[in-house]
C-alpha positions in Angstrom: 19.2 8.9 -8.2 17.7 5.3 -7.9 14.9 4.2 -10.2 11.3 4.7 -8.9 10.1 1.7 -7.0 7.2 -0.4 -8.1 4.8 0.7 -5.3 1.9 -1.5 -6.4 4.0 -4.6 -6.5 5.5 -3.9 -3.1 2.1 -3.3 -1.6 0.8 -6.5 -3.2 3.8 -8.4 -1.7 3.0 -7.0 1.8 -0.8 -7.3 1.7 -1.7 -10.3 -0.4 -0.5 -12.9 2.2 -2.9 -11.4 4.7 -6.0 -11.9 2.6 -8.2 -15.0 2.4 -8.6 -14.4 -1.3 -5.4 -12.6 -2.6 -7.1 -12.2 -6.0 -9.6 -9.7 -4.5 -6.7 -7.2 -3.9 -7.0 -4.2 -6.2 -4.4 -1.6 -6.5 -4.3 1.8 -8.1 -1.2 4.0 -8.2 -1.2 7.7 -9.2 2.0 9.6 -9.5 2.6 13.4 -9.6 6.1 13.7 -10.9 6.3 17.4 -10.5 5.7 17.3 -6.8 7.1 13.8 -6.2 3.9 12.5 -4.6 2.4 9.1 -5.0 -1.1 8.1 -4.1 -1.6 4.3 -3.7 -5.1 3.1 -3.3 -5.8 -0.4 -2.1 -9.1 -2.2 -2.1 -10.0 -5.7 -0.9 -12.9 -7.7 0.6 -14.3 -6.1 3.7 -14.1 -9.4 5.5 -10.3 -9.2 5.4 -10.2 -5.8 7.0 -9.3 -7.1 10.5 -6.4 -9.2 9.1 -5.0 -6.3 7.1 -5.3 -3.7 9.9 -4.2 -6.1 12.7 -4.6 -5.7 16.4 -4.7 -2.0 17.2 -3.8 -1.1 13.6 -0.2 -2.4 14.0 -0.1 -4.4 10.8 -1.3 -1.5 8.6 1.0 0.9 10.3 4.0 -1.4 9.6 2.9 -1.6 5.9 2.6 2.1 5.8 6.1 2.5 7.3 7.7 0.2 4.7 6.0 2.0 1.8 6.8 5.4 3.2 10.5 4.5 3.8 10.8 3.1 0.3 9.3 6.3 -1.1 11.6 8.4 1.0 14.7 6.7 -0.4 13.9 8.1 -3.9 12.6 11.5 -2.6 8.8 10.7 -3.0 6.0 11.2 -0.5 3.5 8.3 -0.5 -0.1 8.4 0.6 -1.8 5.1 1.2 -5.6 5.0 1.0 -7.4 1.8 2.1 -10.8 0.7 1.0 -12.4 -2.2 2.8 -14.7 -3.2 -0.1 -13.8 -3.4 -3.7 
């Protein structure tokens, strides 16, 4: 079985370039090893919400798809929660 991915680092790689101030990005990752579930909480400045979500939510859906596919490779289920303000 492959090693567990670094979900916060992957999320930072995908989201930080979209932000006006990448240092405002805050990530929290909680794992439940028994049930193979991962909760990834992301917070950033509210002014960047439109850039992260994209037109019609396409950008955030693509980010969710990449994270979910990565989790699926190792048998995890990933839940992504977005907070517009820190």
